[in-house]
N, C-alpha and C positions, 0 to 999 in steps of 0.2 A: 174082316168085314162080316158083320152079322146080317144075313139075309134070311127072311122068312116068307113063306107063302101060305095061303089059306085055301085049301081045295074046296071049301064050302062057299067061298067068295064067288060071286057071279063074274068077276073080272077074269079075263083069260090069263092063263099062267104066264105067258111071255110078258104080258103087260105088268103083272105083279113083280116079276123078276126085274124088269126095267125100272119100275117105280122104286123098288128096294135099293137098287144100285144108285139111282138118282138121289135117294135119301141119304145113302152112305156118303156120297160125294158132297152133298149139301152140308152134312153134319161133320165133315172132315175126317170120316173114317177111311175114306179113300182119297188120297191127295193126287194132284196133277203129277204125272210121271210115274206113278205107282203101277206096277203090273198086276193084272187080275189073274186069278187062277185059270187054267185052261177050261174051256167049255165042258169037256168031259168030266173033270173033277168037280166043277161047279154043279153040274147036273147030278152027279152021284150024291153029293151032299144034300141037295134039295129033293132028291128022288123024283126027278123029272127027266124027260127025254132031252138028249143033248141038243136036238134041233130047237127045242123051246128056249134054251139058254142062248143059242146062236142067234135066234130071231130077236131076242131082247138085246143082245150085244149089237146087232146090226142097226136096230132102231136107235140105240144110244150113239152109235157111230154117226148115223145120219143127223142126229141132233147136235153133233159136235162135242159130245162128252167123252167118247172113247175113240181111240186111234188104233187101227190094226197095222202092225208092222211085221213084215216077213222076217222070221228068225228071232223076233223079240217078243212076240205075242201081242196081247191086247193091253193097252195102258190107258190110264185116265188122262184125257187130253186137256180138259178144262174144268172150270168150276161149274156149279149148278147155275149160277147167274148167266154164264156164257151160253149154256144149253138153253136156258129160257129165252135169251135174245135170239138164238138161232131158230128156235121153234116159232117164235112170234114173227120173225122175218119170213119164214116159209109160209106162214098163214097170209102175211101181207102180199107176198109174191103171187100166191094162188088167187087171192082176191083181185089183185090188179089184172091178172091174166083173164079172169072171168069177165072183167069189165073192159077188156080189150086194150089195156095198156101194154106197150112194149117195154123191154128192159130199160132202154135209154130214157124213156119217159118217166118210168118209176124212179130211176136214179136222180133225174132232175127234180122230181117232187121231193124226194128225201133230202137232197141238198138244199132245197129252198126252205125246208122246215128247220134246218139247223140254225 
């Protein structure tokens, strides 16, 4: 997987790393089930702090794109399409909460749209 960052870019480094991994998944460079290199190795190649890579990995895990497995490392969990759906769903849940909707109400709304 080819990942590049631009230190002159105003975007934070962890965001750049996450975006590059998203791109690699979307373009098929990283397939579901494929293991990613350890954060330490990834950080050494990119010349960034390991915590920067870990922050990107956690963000992608929260989006549903990566899966952390004890003893097996970090693997690609889903396609970029799945990650986009998860991200949009999180936004919808936040919007619903801001407007006072409970989970069961939101589920009913979603089911009625179907």
